[in-house]
C-alpha positions as a printed NumPy array, in Angstrom:
array([[  89.932,   19.273, -161.169],
       [  88.047,   21.995, -162.959],
       [  88.407,   25.696, -162.82 ],
       [  84.726,   26.513, -162.588],
       [  81.75 ,   25.708, -160.375],
       [  80.118,   26.293, -157.031],
       [  82.885,   24.649, -155.103],
       [  85.853,   26.078, -156.767],
       [  88.52 ,   26.621, -154.235],
       [  87.367,   23.978, -151.872],
       [  89.689,   21.019, -151.275],
       [  88.18 ,   17.634, -150.506],
       [  90.171,   14.672, -149.369],
       [  88.505,   11.33 , -150.032],
       [  89.62 ,    8.31 , -148.003],
       [  86.792,    5.981, -149.123],
       [  86.405,    3.262, -151.639],
       [  83.564,    1.536, -153.56 ],
       [  80.446,    3.507, -154.606],
       [  78.866,    5.686, -151.713],
       [  81.862,    7.818, -150.72 ],
       [  83.337,    8.394, -154.277],
       [  79.732,    9.069, -155.51 ],
       [  79.359,   11.819, -152.885],
       [  82.671,   13.532, -153.71 ],
       [  82.002,   13.253, -157.378],
       [  79.209,   15.71 , -157.033],
       [  81.732,   18.049, -155.533],
       [  84.347,   17.315, -158.221],
       [  81.802,   17.974, -160.967],
       [  81.252,   21.412, -159.48 ],
       [  84.863,   22.466, -159.299],
       [  86.168,   21.112, -155.935],
       [  89.695,   19.857, -155.857],
       [  88.982,   16.27 , -154.89 ],
       [  91.981,   14.38 , -153.921],
       [  91.498,   10.62 , -153.613],
       [  93.993,    9.166, -151.169],
       [  94.588,    5.501, -151.873],
       [  96.767,    2.538, -150.651],
       [  99.36 ,    0.988, -152.975],
       [  96.837,   -1.459, -154.181],
       [  94.287,    1.167, -154.944],
       [  90.479,    1.402, -154.568],
       [  89.079,   -2.132, -154.926],
       [  86.4  ,   -0.717, -157.261],
       [  89.019,    0.234, -159.848],
       [  88.372,   -2.968, -161.743],
       [  84.741,   -2.007, -162.272],
       [  83.724,    0.212, -165.266],
       [  81.798,    2.412, -162.696],
       [  84.911,    3.575, -161.234],
       [  85.699,    5.744, -164.243],
       [  82.284,    7.602, -163.806],
       [  82.381,    7.94 , -159.956],
       [  86.011,    9.191, -159.884],
       [  86.163,   11.522, -162.931],
       [  87.433,   15.136, -162.256],
       [  89.483,   14.011, -159.341],
       [  93.285,   13.452, -158.515],
       [  94.854,   10.519, -156.952],
       [  97.643,   10.249, -154.375],
       [  99.423,    7.303, -152.671],
       [ 101.093,    8.378, -149.365],
       [ 102.685,    6.638, -146.401],
       [ 101.678,    9.495, -144.144],
       [  98.679,   11.582, -145.182],
       [  98.756,   14.036, -142.185],
       [  99.893,   17.02 , -144.193],
       [  97.277,   16.341, -146.932],
       [  94.514,   16.099, -144.244],
       [  95.614,   19.386, -142.762],
       [  95.068,   21.067, -146.11 ],
       [  91.502,   19.827, -146.524],
       [  88.465,   21.818, -146.295],
       [  86.412,   18.488, -146.259],
       [  87.495,   15.042, -145.342],
       [  85.453,   11.985, -146.29 ],
       [  86.141,    8.732, -144.514],
       [  84.469,    5.284, -144.228],
       [  84.367,    4.777, -140.378],
       [  83.98 ,    6.601, -137.141],
       [  87.475,    5.768, -136.113],
       [  88.844,    7.26 , -139.251],
       [  86.661,   10.343, -138.675],
       [  88.193,   10.622, -135.205],
       [  91.604,   10.478, -136.6  ],
       [  90.759,   13.015, -139.219],
       [  89.393,   15.392, -136.591],
       [  92.502,   15.113, -134.45 ],
       [  94.682,   16.02 , -137.439],
       [  92.412,   18.661, -139.021],
       [  90.14 ,   20.169, -136.333],
       [  88.866,   22.94 , -138.486],
       [  87.758,   20.718, -141.458],
       [  84.295,   19.414, -142.196],
       [  84.337,   15.602, -141.7  ],
       [  81.937,   13.183, -143.262],
       [  81.883,    9.529, -142.028],
       [  80.303,    7.011, -144.313],
       [  80.241,    3.621, -142.675],
       [  78.125,    0.794, -144.034],
       [  76.058,    0.163, -140.99 ],
       [  76.567,    3.287, -138.972],
       [  78.601,    3.843, -135.78 ],
       [  76.109,    2.161, -133.368],
       [  74.02 ,   -0.974, -133.324],
       [  74.764,   -4.645, -133.604],
       [  76.315,   -4.386, -137.017],
       [  78.488,   -1.302, -136.427],
       [  81.816,   -3.21 , -136.426],
       [  81.002,   -5.502, -139.353],
       [  81.868,   -5.115, -143.005],
       [  79.054,   -5.066, -145.527],
       [  78.064,   -4.639, -149.027],
       [  75.131,   -2.773, -150.693],
       [  73.484,   -6.17 , -151.338],
       [  73.546,   -6.867, -147.643],
       [  72.179,   -3.495, -146.757],
       [  69.342,   -4.1  , -149.37 ],
       [  68.614,   -7.43 , -147.744],
       [  68.656,   -6.125, -144.155],
       [  66.558,   -2.906, -144.775],
       [  63.577,   -4.197, -146.914],
       [  64.705,   -3.202, -150.299],
       [  64.964,   -6.903, -151.41 ],
       [  61.75 ,   -7.992, -149.663],
       [  59.545,   -5.159, -150.904],
       [  60.412,   -5.46 , -154.58 ],
       [  57.279,   -6.857, -156.304],
       [  57.688,  -10.237, -157.936],
       [  55.858,  -13.344, -159.151],
       [  57.223,  -15.221, -156.247],
       [  56.777,  -14.861, -152.392],
       [  60.333,  -14.555, -151.668],
       [  62.752,  -11.56 , -151.81 ],
       [  64.2  ,  -10.244, -154.943],
       [  67.816,   -9.249, -155.714],
       [  67.535,   -5.687, -156.891],
       [  70.427,   -5.103, -159.335],
       [  70.893,   -1.492, -158.628],
       [  73.03 ,   -0.474, -155.55 ],
       [  70.289,    1.759, -154.204],
       [  71.688,    1.987, -150.718],
       [  75.061,    3.138, -152.038],
       [  73.431,    5.674, -154.397],
       [  71.252,    7.085, -151.648],
       [  74.285,    7.33 , -149.273],
       [  76.249,    9.033, -152.04 ],
       [  73.566,   11.672, -152.561],
       [  73.031,   12.263, -148.842],
       [  76.938,   12.493, -148.451],
       [  77.1  ,   15.21 , -150.998],
       [  74.17 ,   17.005, -149.168],
       [  76.071,   16.563, -145.937],
       [  79.193,   18.081, -147.443],
       [  77.337,   21.025, -148.74 ],
       [  75.573,   21.45 , -145.406],
       [  78.876,   21.287, -143.514],
       [  80.53 ,   23.895, -145.69 ],
       [  77.487,   26.189, -145.266],
       [  77.625,   25.696, -141.43 ],
       [  81.289,   26.594, -141.425],
       [  80.755,   29.606, -143.618],
       [  77.598,   30.895, -141.705],
       [  77.917,   29.578, -138.211],
       [  81.678,   29.077, -137.9  ],
       [  81.396,   25.444, -136.982],
       [  83.467,   22.457, -138.163],
       [  80.929,   19.58 , -137.987],
       [  81.365,   15.861, -138.315],
       [  78.364,   14.174, -140.003],
       [  77.712,   10.529, -140.396],
       [  75.99 ,    9.228, -143.509],
       [  75.801,    5.388, -143.492],
       [  74.555,    3.124, -146.3  ],
       [  71.741,    2.224, -143.872],
       [  70.634,    5.935, -144.039],
       [  71.108,    5.78 , -147.887],
       [  68.638,    2.902, -148.014],
       [  66.21 ,    4.893, -145.862],
       [  66.54 ,    7.822, -148.201],
       [  65.638,    5.686, -151.223],
       [  62.636,    4.284, -149.296],
       [  61.67 ,    7.562, -147.699],
       [  57.934,    7.127, -148.353],
       [  57.857,    3.294, -147.768],
       [  58.623,    3.051, -143.936],
       [  54.941,    2.815, -142.929],
       [  53.265,    4.405, -140.111],
       [  51.972,    2.247, -137.081],
       [  48.682,    0.631, -137.958],
       [  49.231,    0.218, -141.652],
       [  50.362,   -3.066, -143.332],
       [  53.996,   -3.715, -142.466],
       [  54.891,   -6.086, -145.362],
       [  53.612,   -7.412, -148.603],
       [  51.796,  -10.631, -148.044],
       [  53.003,  -13.158, -150.738],
       [  53.612,  -12.65 , -154.347],
       [  52.367,   -9.516, -156.083],
       [  48.997,  -10.186, -157.747],
       [  50.285,   -8.611, -160.943],
       [  53.754,  -10.198, -160.674],
       [  56.552,   -7.792, -161.695],
       [  53.929,   -5.376, -163.101],
       [  53.395,   -4.207, -159.504],
       [  50.403,   -3.816, -157.201],
       [  48.325,   -1.039, -158.81 ],
       [  46.181,   -1.92 , -161.698],
       [  46.293,    1.609, -163.291],
       [  49.799,    2.438, -162.438],
       [  51.885,   -0.321, -164.188],
       [  53.149,   -1.609, -167.5  ],
       [  50.819,   -2.819, -170.197],
       [  51.505,   -4.952, -173.228],
       [  50.001,   -3.634, -176.478],
       [  48.881,   -5.521, -179.763],
       [  52.368,   -5.364, -181.218],
       [  53.902,   -6.992, -178.057],
       [  55.525,   -3.73 , -177.231],
       [  55.162,   -2.375, -173.667],
       [  54.154,    0.977, -172.286],
       [  53.793,    2.3  , -168.749],
       [  50.548,    4.014, -167.69 ],
       [  50.786,    6.069, -164.506],
       [  47.268,    7.1  , -163.278],
       [  48.483,    8.607, -159.952],
       [  45.455,   10.811, -159.486],
       [  41.745,   10.628, -160.147],
       [  41.955,   13.06 , -163.038],
       [  44.462,   10.899, -164.82 ],
       [  42.374,    7.819, -164.052],
       [  39.247,    9.4  , -165.635],
       [  41.379,   10.35 , -168.711],
       [  42.569,    6.797, -169.194],
       [  39.058,    5.475, -169.061],
       [  37.892,    8.036, -171.653],
       [  40.899,    6.998, -173.838],
       [  39.859,    3.386, -173.601],
       [  36.303,    4.163, -174.252],
       [  35.408,    2.724, -170.845],
       [  34.059,    5.647, -168.89 ],
       [  31.313,    3.312, -167.718],
       [  33.808,    1.867, -165.214],
       [  34.   ,    5.28 , -163.387],
       [  30.801,    4.749, -161.463],
       [  31.045,    1.017, -161.069],
       [  30.446,    0.032, -157.37 ],
       [  33.035,   -2.664, -157.584],
       [  35.721,    0.019, -158.262],
       [  35.592,    2.337, -155.229],
       [  38.274,    5.092, -154.439],
       [  40.209,    5.057, -157.589],
       [  43.055,    5.084, -158.39 ],
       [  44.803,    3.885, -155.214],
       [  41.763,    2.045, -153.789],
       [  41.92 ,   -0.278, -156.747],
       [  44.988,   -2.181, -155.184],
       [  42.575,   -3.892, -152.855],
       [  42.083,   -7.59 , -154.003],
       [  38.542,   -7.419, -155.15 ],
       [  38.652,   -4.317, -157.353],
       [  42.126,   -5.363, -158.627],
       [  40.861,   -8.751, -159.71 ],
       [  37.885,   -7.112, -161.312],
       [  39.499,   -4.377, -163.41 ],
       [  42.796,   -5.972, -164.367],
       [  41.572,   -8.344, -167.107],
       [  39.379,   -5.585, -168.533],
       [  42.351,   -3.19 , -168.811],
       [  44.786,   -5.835, -170.124],
       [  42.399,   -6.779, -172.834],
       [  41.717,   -3.217, -173.797],
       [  45.401,   -2.4  , -174.166],
       [  46.018,   -5.541, -176.239],
       [  43.548,   -4.042, -178.86 ],
       [  46.002,   -1.434, -180.452],
       [  49.714,   -0.964, -181.011],
       [  51.783,    0.751, -178.485],
       [  52.392,    3.965, -180.329],
       [  48.688,    4.281, -181.08 ],
       [  47.972,    3.996, -177.383],
       [  50.492,    6.573, -176.501],
       [  49.16 ,    9.079, -178.916],
       [  45.599,    8.466, -177.762],
       [  46.493,    8.634, -173.975],
       [  48.442,   11.813, -174.572],
       [  45.415,   13.448, -176.2  ],
       [  43.676,   12.746, -172.906],
       [  46.608,   14.152, -170.824],
       [  47.237,   10.678, -169.266],
       [  50.889,   10.028, -168.024],
       [  52.458,    7.368, -170.286],
       [  55.726,    6.454, -171.937],
       [  57.116,    3.603, -173.996],
       [  59.158,    1.074, -171.891],
       [  62.644,    1.055, -173.589],
       [  65.826,   -0.592, -173.116],
       [  68.746,    1.474, -171.785],
       [  70.314,    1.727, -175.197],
       [  66.954,    2.882, -176.808],
       [  66.776,    5.498, -174.117],
       [  70.269,    6.812, -174.845],
       [  69.469,    7.107, -178.542],
       [  66.2  ,    8.83 , -177.94 ],
       [  65.305,   12.491, -178.454],
       [  64.624,   12.746, -174.674],
       [  68.27 ,   11.84 , -173.951],
       [  69.659,   14.044, -176.634],
       [  67.611,   17.066, -175.56 ],
       [  68.902,   16.645, -172.015],
       [  72.616,   15.862, -173.169],
       [  72.691,   13.053, -170.618],
       [  75.734,   11.361, -172.016],
       [  79.208,   12.587, -172.864],
       [  81.868,   10.513, -174.584],
       [  85.554,   11.05 , -173.734],
       [  88.641,    9.307, -174.941],
       [  90.619,    7.057, -172.577],
       [  94.265,    6.179, -173.665],
       [  93.753,    2.555, -172.653],
       [  90.003,    1.882, -172.744],
       [  89.089,    3.832, -175.759],
       [  85.879,    5.787, -175.958],
       [  84.039,    6.019, -172.64 ],
       [  80.395,    7.194, -172.369],
       [  79.174,    8.281, -169.119],
       [  76.323,   10.499, -167.669],
       [  76.874,   14.307, -167.579],
       [  76.38 ,   16.35 , -164.458],
       [  72.892,   15.531, -163.058],
       [  72.566,   19.082, -161.736],
       [  72.323,   22.173, -163.952],
       [  73.303,   25.287, -162.123],
       [  72.472,   28.565, -163.937],
       [  75.529,   30.457, -162.586],
       [  77.936,   27.451, -162.93 ],
       [  77.83 ,   25.934, -166.467],
       [  79.166,   22.465, -166.951],
       [  82.756,   22.024, -167.882],
       [  84.662,   19.301, -169.801],
       [  84.759,   15.984, -167.959],
       [  88.208,   14.859, -167.022],
       [  89.182,   11.149, -166.941],
       [  89.384,    9.357, -163.538],
       [  93.052,    9.472, -162.407],
       [  95.503,    6.665, -162.488],
       [  96.532,    5.242, -159.16 ],
       [  98.851,    7.726, -157.462],
       [  99.36 ,    9.779, -160.598],
       [  99.068,   13.252, -158.889],
       [ 101.042,   12.428, -155.636],
       [ 104.051,   14.716, -156.446],
       [ 101.929,   17.594, -157.822],
       [  99.678,   17.6  , -154.884],
       [ 102.357,   17.381, -152.167],
       [ 104.109,   20.448, -153.804],
       [ 101.036,   22.623, -153.456],
       [ 100.101,   24.828, -150.485],
       [  96.379,   24.889, -150.   ],
       [  95.153,   26.974, -147.004],
       [  91.658,   25.662, -146.052],
       [  88.953,   27.678, -144.355],
       [  88.318,   26.826, -140.729],
       [  85.732,   26.512, -138.077],
       [  85.428,   24.99 , -134.588],
       [  82.865,   22.899, -132.796],
       [  79.97 ,   20.653, -133.928],
       [  77.528,   23.485, -133.981],
       [  73.729,   23.04 , -134.415],
       [  71.46 ,   22.396, -137.217],
       [  73.399,   23.55 , -140.322],
       [  70.562,   25.229, -142.073],
       [  69.203,   27.016, -139.059],
       [  68.001,   30.418, -140.246],
       [  67.263,   29.269, -143.818],
       [  63.724,   29.416, -145.096],
       [  62.498,   27.5  , -148.088],
       [  59.08 ,   27.791, -149.766],
       [  57.926,   24.448, -151.353],
       [  55.551,   24.913, -154.293],
       [  56.062,   21.321, -155.392],
       [  53.719,   18.263, -155.243],
       [  53.873,   14.493, -155.544],
       [  57.416,   13.16 , -154.733],
       [  60.512,   14.775, -156.353],
       [  60.128,   18.308, -155.195],
       [  58.854,   17.559, -151.773],
       [  61.672,   15.264, -151.076],
       [  64.147,   18.015, -151.894],
       [  62.557,   20.161, -149.317],
       [  62.208,   17.346, -146.826],
       [  65.9  ,   17.035, -146.827],
       [  66.335,   20.699, -146.218],
       [  63.868,   20.481, -143.219],
       [  65.997,   17.598, -141.993],
       [  68.939,   19.852, -141.932],
       [  67.236,   22.541, -139.913],
       [  65.601,   24.721, -142.63 ],
       [  62.217,   26.302, -142.048],
       [  60.132,   24.793, -144.9  ],
       [  56.777,   26.05 , -145.765],
       [  54.746,   23.871, -148.098],
       [  52.237,   25.847, -150.23 ],
       [  49.144,   23.836, -151.444],
       [  45.914,   24.745, -153.193],
       [  42.674,   24.141, -151.226],
       [  42.356,   20.744, -152.814],
       [  45.878,   19.878, -151.367],
       [  48.808,   18.079, -152.851],
       [  47.27 ,   15.228, -154.981],
       [  49.475,   12.766, -153.179],
       [  47.916,   13.488, -149.668],
       [  45.656,   10.545, -150.524],
       [  48.755,    8.366, -150.296],
       [  48.973,    9.337, -146.617],
       [  51.768,    7.241, -144.991],
       [  54.037,    7.979, -148.027],
       [  53.03 ,   11.596, -148.196],
       [  54.14 ,   11.986, -144.511],
       [  57.496,   10.541, -145.354],
       [  58.02 ,   13.   , -148.244],
       [  56.828,   16.013, -146.306],
       [  57.898,   15.472, -142.689],
       [  59.394,   18.519, -140.846],
       [  57.538,   21.109, -142.841],
       [  54.777,   23.767, -142.143],
       [  51.922,   24.277, -144.472],
       [  49.732,   27.081, -145.928],
       [  46.817,   26.941, -148.29 ],
       [  46.965,   29.541, -151.182],
       [  45.01 ,   30.033, -154.349],
       [  47.722,   31.315, -156.626],
       [  45.211,   31.912, -159.398],
       [  43.866,   34.856, -157.287],
       [  45.838,   38.015, -156.426],
       [  45.36 ,   37.801, -152.764],
       [  47.048,   34.294, -152.818],
       [  49.954,   35.58 , -155.018],
       [  50.574,   38.544, -152.728],
       [  50.761,   36.276, -149.754],
       [  53.296,   34.18 , -151.646],
       [  55.296,   37.22 , -152.544],
       [  55.404,   38.214, -148.862],
       [  56.911,   34.874, -147.859],
       [  59.368,   34.837, -150.78 ],
       [  60.586,   38.233, -149.664],
       [  61.911,   36.629, -146.471],
       [  62.997,   33.271, -147.967],
       [  66.167,   31.942, -149.303],
       [  64.932,   29.073, -151.49 ],
       [  61.979,   28.215, -153.649],
       [  61.372,   24.745, -154.927],
       [  58.742,   23.832, -157.662],
       [  58.156,   21.092, -160.129],
       [  55.494,   22.611, -162.275],
       [  54.958,   21.508, -165.863],
       [  56.345,   24.175, -168.307],
       [  54.048,   27.245, -168.48 ],
       [  52.363,   26.622, -165.193],
       [  54.543,   28.778, -163.067],
       [  53.957,   31.707, -165.474],
       [  50.202,   31.338, -165.255],
       [  50.292,   31.301, -161.434],
       [  52.679,   34.281, -161.146],
       [  55.507,   32.299, -159.635],
       [  57.902,   32.142, -162.735],
       [  61.559,   33.076, -162.015],
       [  61.141,   36.681, -163.007],
       [  58.104,   37.094, -160.813],
       [  59.959,   35.596, -157.807],
       [  63.204,   37.469, -158.303],
       [  61.315,   40.792, -158.701],
       [  60.55 ,   40.123, -154.842],
       [  63.95 ,   38.778, -153.953],
       [  66.799,   39.08 , -156.325],
       [  69.126,   36.766, -154.546],
       [  66.639,   33.949, -154.359],
       [  67.881,   30.388, -155.107],
       [  65.201,   28.77 , -157.368],
       [  65.206,   24.944, -157.762],
       [  63.186,   23.347, -160.58 ],
       [  62.611,   19.746, -160.759],
       [  60.877,   19.112, -164.22 ],
       [  60.004,   15.584, -165.138],
       [  61.608,   15.496, -168.607],
       [  64.278,   18.15 , -168.085],
       [  64.958,   20.392, -171.03 ],
       [  63.066,   18.404, -173.69 ],
       [  60.543,   21.081, -174.768],
       [  58.699,   18.565, -177.077],
       [  57.383,   17.048, -173.803],
       [  56.363,   20.321, -172.084],
       [  52.751,   19.278, -171.988],
       [  53.283,   15.641, -170.856],
       [  52.573,   14.79 , -167.214],
       [  55.524,   12.888, -165.595],
       [  55.743,   10.386, -162.705],
       [  58.881,    8.594, -161.592],
       [  58.241,    5.223, -163.462],
       [  57.879,    7.008, -166.615]])
């Protein structure tokens, strides 16, 4: 338990095991909440996994025969079933309760146990992973659990906000089924569009898009090229000295129109042969001169030793009395008013029982479920593509009034219509030219009545458009500004465009 952070003074009682629930509460613990992990005498079944040390850092552990008094002291209670949520609510009526069942509380699987692998199988994650074969693929990352953990942390924050502002004490359900949906938020297609991939991927594990995929260079090393817009596609062709392909009638509607069978079959061997003509580092240098999004494909260890990882301080090493040195990710969120504190080891089973039960924590309180937790909150979305828009999509889901600001050409990913709708549902939209004073003045009027602004500009762009932090806070000094840069704090990459596979 730290003495810093956005959630200092908040007590969270965690009655879950595995990945999803502990991941949700770990976000809270990293920001100063007193997270108390209440375990049985045999402990969390995940204790034998190395990941336990990461998901349960900065927490305390208790083992109790009767947890009623502990629950009564909680601001937030996180459980793994609707029945446990009902029990928690009966004991602590003023607490925020988060229920995190695998399959949700309704439907044919509601009463069944399940794993993240089963959720991946049932919800399309396994089937939609591209492959050489026609069958499903076992995706090794527990995506549904990670998605539920992140949604769970969001639900906790929303519940605490609802208690503070609206006086409610809500119960929210965040299933791993919902976590899977969050991780596929752009992939649940609209009616009338193809429902599933048909057979094996034409590029095997390289994907479906011939200009948004890995390429092997002359030295047998790999790079990823991400031409997600027409501008980047043109830049790639210039770098390859193949601008003649731009007006080729066989290659219509690039870049995403090239996933159709005929253009894909036509252009794939041309591009693969071209990239095999130079070494990887030569290609990366040449592509960057043309502002084409690209990165070397590295092993995890290569990444951890890279300047990118070091610039962002992504790993911290701590000493464990039994396991030796443990290296784990640092806080994924950098909050300007809440600097990161030292990481504390995950607790031994029941190590803090006596200490916790001697304490007297008086929680805040509310009553009733209430309405949308972010009712009355306004957010301005200056972001494009995926990461930034998904942030504000979640705010809209929780009841915020989100206004998406676009240039007259629109968000470049509007051409990816079904996915764009998934990333931007629940918002309103305006078109502004922020290069012109009239556009900036309209933006400032919106900001003056807003609580949050989200942007994912490349470094320097916000300053040129008049929406840098100083510009916006001169209009509203208590504004929350959320930035989602592709490469974090690595200034050496300030001019490099970023997409998620990079």
